[in-house]
C-alpha positions in Angstrom: 124.2 -46.0 21.1 122.6 -44.2 17.8 120.6 -41.8 20.5 118.7 -41.8 24.0 116.0 -44.2 22.9 118.1 -46.6 20.8 120.8 -48.6 21.2 123.7 -49.8 18.6 123.5 -53.6 18.5 125.1 -56.5 16.2 123.6 -59.1 14.9 125.3 -62.3 12.8 122.9 -63.6 9.3 123.2 -66.3 6.9 123.7 -64.2 3.9 123.8 -67.4 1.5 125.1 -71.7 1.5 128.2 -71.4 3.4 128.4 -67.6 4.8 127.3 -65.7 6.8 128.5 -61.7 7.8 127.9 -59.1 11.3 125.2 -56.7 10.6 124.3 -53.9 12.6 120.8 -53.9 14.8 119.1 -51.1 16.4 116.8 -52.1 19.9 114.5 -49.4 20.6 114.4 -49.2 23.8 111.6 -46.4 24.9 108.4 -47.7 27.2 110.6 -50.6 28.1 109.3 -51.6 31.6 106.4 -49.7 30.5 105.3 -52.9 27.9 106.6 -55.8 30.2 109.4 -55.9 27.9 113.4 -56.7 28.5 116.4 -55.6 27.0 119.2 -58.0 27.4 123.0 -57.9 27.1 124.0 -61.1 25.2 126.7 -62.3 27.4 127.1 -66.4 25.5 125.0 -67.8 22.8 125.5 -71.4 20.9 125.6 -73.2 18.0 123.1 -76.5 17.8 125.1 -77.6 14.9 122.8 -79.8 13.6 120.2 -77.6 13.1 122.1 -75.0 12.3 124.4 -76.6 10.0 121.0 -77.4 7.7 120.3 -73.8 8.2 124.0 -72.4 7.5 124.1 -74.5 4.2 121.1 -74.1 3.2 118.6 -77.3 3.0 115.2 -76.6 4.6 113.1 -78.8 2.0 110.4 -75.5 1.1 107.5 -77.5 2.8 109.2 -77.3 6.1 109.9 -73.1 5.8 107.0 -71.8 7.9 107.9 -74.7 10.9 111.2 -74.2 11.4 110.4 -70.9 12.0 112.9 -70.1 15.5 111.4 -67.6 17.5 113.0 -63.9 16.5 113.3 -64.9 13.7 114.3 -62.5 10.5 114.3 -63.1 6.9 113.3 -66.1 5.5 114.5 -69.2 4.0 116.8 -70.0 2.9 118.0 -66.4 2.5 119.3 -64.5 4.0 118.4 -65.4 7.4 118.8 -64.9 11.0 118.6 -68.3 12.5 119.6 -69.5 16.4 118.3 -70.1 19.5 120.2 -70.3 22.6 120.8 -67.0 23.8 122.1 -66.3 27.9 121.9 -62.9 28.5 121.9 -60.0 31.5 118.7 -58.3 31.3 119.9 -54.1 31.3 116.5 -52.0 31.0 113.2 -53.6 32.2 110.5 -53.6 35.1 112.7 -53.8 39.0 111.8 -57.3 38.9 114.4 -58.1 35.9 117.1 -55.8 36.3 119.9 -57.6 36.5 118.6 -60.7 36.2 120.3 -63.1 33.8 118.1 -65.1 31.9 117.7 -68.1 29.1 115.8 -66.6 25.4 115.6 -68.6 22.3 116.7 -65.6 20.7 119.6 -65.5 17.6 123.1 -64.4 17.6 123.3 -61.4 18.6 125.1 -58.5 21.2 121.8 -56.9 21.9 118.1 -57.7 22.0 114.8 -56.2 23.4 111.2 -59.4 23.7 109.3 -59.1 26.0 109.6 -60.1 29.2 107.7 -63.6 28.7 110.3 -64.8 25.9 113.0 -65.2 28.8 113.3 -67.6 31.7 115.3 -66.8 34.9 118.4 -68.5 35.4 118.8 -70.6 38.7 121.3 -69.5 41.2 122.6 -72.4 40.4 123.4 -72.9 36.7 126.2 -71.0 35.5 125.9 -68.5 32.5 128.8 -70.4 30.3 126.2 -73.8 31.2 123.3 -72.0 30.4 123.8 -72.2 26.4 122.9 -75.8 26.3 119.3 -74.8 28.2 117.6 -75.6 24.1 119.5 -79.1 23.4 118.1 -80.0 27.0 114.7 -78.8 26.7 114.7 -81.5 23.0 116.5 -84.1 25.5 113.7 -83.8 27.9 110.9 -83.8 25.2 112.1 -87.0 23.3 112.3 -89.0 27.1 108.9 -87.9 27.1 107.7 -88.9 23.6 109.9 -92.6 25.0 108.2 -93.4 28.3 111.8 -94.8 29.4 110.5 -97.3 32.3 112.4 -98.2 35.2 115.3 -101.0 34.1 114.5 -100.5 30.5 117.9 -101.7 28.3 118.1 -98.1 26.3 120.6 -97.7 23.6 121.4 -94.5 22.3 122.8 -94.2 18.6 124.4 -90.5 17.7 126.6 -88.9 20.5 125.9 -85.2 19.4 124.7 -82.9 22.6 121.3 -83.9 21.8 122.6 -87.2 22.1 124.6 -87.4 25.0 122.5 -85.4 26.9 119.4 -88.5 25.9 121.6 -91.1 27.3 122.7 -88.6 30.5 119.0 -88.3 31.9 118.4 -91.4 31.0 121.6 -93.1 33.3 119.8 -91.3 36.1 116.4 -93.4 35.9 117.4 -96.4 38.4 118.2 -100.1 36.6 119.3 -98.8 33.6 121.5 -99.8 30.9 122.5 -97.6 28.7 124.8 -97.9 25.8 125.9 -94.5 24.3 126.7 -95.4 20.4 128.9 -93.6 18.5 131.8 -94.1 15.8 133.7 -91.4 16.7 136.0 -92.4 19.5 136.8 -88.7 20.8 133.0 -89.5 22.3 134.8 -91.7 24.9 135.7 -89.3 27.2 133.1 -87.1 26.8 130.6 -89.8 27.5 132.5 -91.1 30.7 132.7 -87.6 32.0 128.5 -87.6 32.0 129.0 -91.8 33.9 127.3 -93.1 30.4 129.7 -96.7 28.5 130.0 -95.5 25.0 131.1 -98.3 21.4 132.1 -97.5 18.8 129.2 -99.6 16.8 126.2 -101.5 17.5 127.8 -104.7 18.7 125.3 -105.7 21.6 122.3 -108.1 21.8 119.1 -107.1 20.1 117.4 -107.0 23.3 116.0 -103.1 23.9 113.6 -102.2 25.4 114.2 -98.9 23.9 116.7 -97.0 21.1 116.8 -93.4 20.6 118.4 -92.4 17.1 120.2 -89.0 17.2 122.7 -89.5 14.5 121.3 -87.8 11.7 121.9 -90.8 9.2 119.7 -92.7 7.5 121.9 -95.8 8.5 121.6 -95.2 11.8 118.6 -95.1 12.1 118.2 -99.1 10.0 121.0 -100.3 13.3 118.1 -98.5 16.3 115.5 -100.6 14.6 117.9 -104.3 14.2 118.7 -103.3 18.1 115.4 -103.3 19.6 113.6 -106.4 21.4 110.0 -108.1 20.8 107.2 -105.1 21.2 110.5 -102.6 21.5 110.5 -98.9 20.6 112.9 -96.4 18.7 112.2 -93.0 19.3 113.9 -90.8 16.4 114.7 -87.4 16.8 117.0 -86.9 13.5 115.9 -84.8 11.4 117.3 -84.9 7.9 116.6 -82.0 5.7 115.6 -82.6 1.9 117.8 -85.6 3.0 116.0 -88.8 1.8 116.1 -91.8 4.3 116.0 -95.3 2.6 114.6 -97.9 5.0 114.0 -101.4 5.1 110.9 -102.8 6.4 111.4 -106.5 5.7 112.5 -109.2 8.4 111.5 -108.6 11.8 110.1 -104.9 11.6 106.7 -106.7 11.6 107.1 -109.9 14.0 109.3 -108.1 16.2 105.9 -105.8 16.5 108.5 -102.6 17.2 106.8 -99.4 17.8 108.6 -95.9 15.4 107.8 -92.4 16.6 108.8 -89.4 15.6 110.0 -87.1 18.7 110.4 -83.0 17.5 110.7 -80.3 20.6 108.0 -77.9 18.5 105.6 -79.9 19.8 105.4 -80.6 24.3 104.9 -84.2 24.3 100.8 -85.6 24.1 101.5 -87.3 27.2 102.7 -84.3 29.0 100.6 -81.4 26.8 97.7 -81.7 28.9 99.8 -80.5 32.3 103.4 -78.9 30.6 103.2 -75.6 28.3 106.9 -74.6 26.9 107.7 -72.1 29.7 107.6 -74.8 32.3 109.1 -77.5 30.3 112.8 -74.7 29.3 112.6 -74.1 33.3 112.9 -77.7 34.3 115.6 -78.1 31.5 117.3 -75.1 32.5 118.0 -76.5 36.8 118.6 -80.0 35.1 121.7 -78.3 33.9 122.8 -77.5 37.9 125.6 -80.7 36.9 128.4 -79.5 36.7 129.9 -82.9 33.9 127.3 -81.3 31.7 130.1 -78.5 30.6 132.5 -81.5 29.0 129.7 -81.2 26.4 131.1 -77.7 25.4 134.2 -78.3 23.3 134.7 -74.9 21.3 134.7 -71.6 21.5 135.2 -68.0 20.2 134.1 -65.0 20.1 131.3 -63.4 18.7 133.2 -61.5 15.4 134.7 -65.3 14.8 131.4 -65.8 14.2 131.0 -65.9 10.0 134.4 -68.3 10.3 134.1 -70.3 13.3 130.6 -71.2 11.6 132.0 -72.3 8.8 134.3 -74.8 10.5 131.6 -75.8 12.9 129.5 -76.6 10.5 131.6 -79.0 8.4 129.9 -83.1 8.4 133.9 -83.5 10.4 134.9 -81.1 12.7 133.6 -83.2 15.3 132.1 -80.4 17.5 129.1 -80.7 20.2 128.5 -77.5 21.4 130.7 -74.3 19.9 129.5 -71.4 22.5 130.1 -68.3 20.9 131.7 -65.3 23.7 130.0 -61.7 23.4 
């Protein structure tokens, strides 16, 4: 602690492609409660592997620099930048009704921080903080299903079973009567999806009769597979974000004769179907409630200490790392 009016903390910054470091930060604690702010001591954060890998490797296109900013980002793309949005901690200062509350915040990897009280969400009592780091991923999956509008009995394929794809498949499988197939070439996904109660395939080898196909692999060829699986009047929801990578797509063949619909889904904007009635805070609160299911712990398959993040993020962000969610301990 530097003084009675200030906490000393540390934050992780990406300073250049594939390189990060830990930097000191001072947190002003004057007038916290009067301002309606809270000071949070971080317990856990998580690496959102898809997006954070693109940021870590400097693959954010210049056209997306503003849209890709996260809520409490510091610095600017491409570098140096403090980036992240999966933080779980305990309120150590703030209004009386916030003190000692466990909260989730869309905040980068940092040991301690001050934000407005409106920026944090209390954890439900039945959601442990270790699992709550999945909240941002769950929120993305919820928004995707709002965009997809699955129906009772739908035949659904999910291509790409990272954390978000697996969560989409898990949520879809809980809709009565659905047939859900999760497709990912990584054989390690079999046990993870089995823990979620979802059927896994290494490749798309089933009928092309799907009512709904969700693509979340991040690989351009996966989107072409998604088109091939959709039945007549089928819907394809594209969740992958490719950064500065070009995506070739063949729209000949049956694309037009089957009258397929290709829809984008991105968590920064609430699905148009729900936006008149839901705001971002309500959607995040829903995501946190859904994390009460203990089987979701299977999605966290890597863990390390905060001070190891400069080295561990390089490993996690490697294309062949096999990491789903990397949880950071503080």
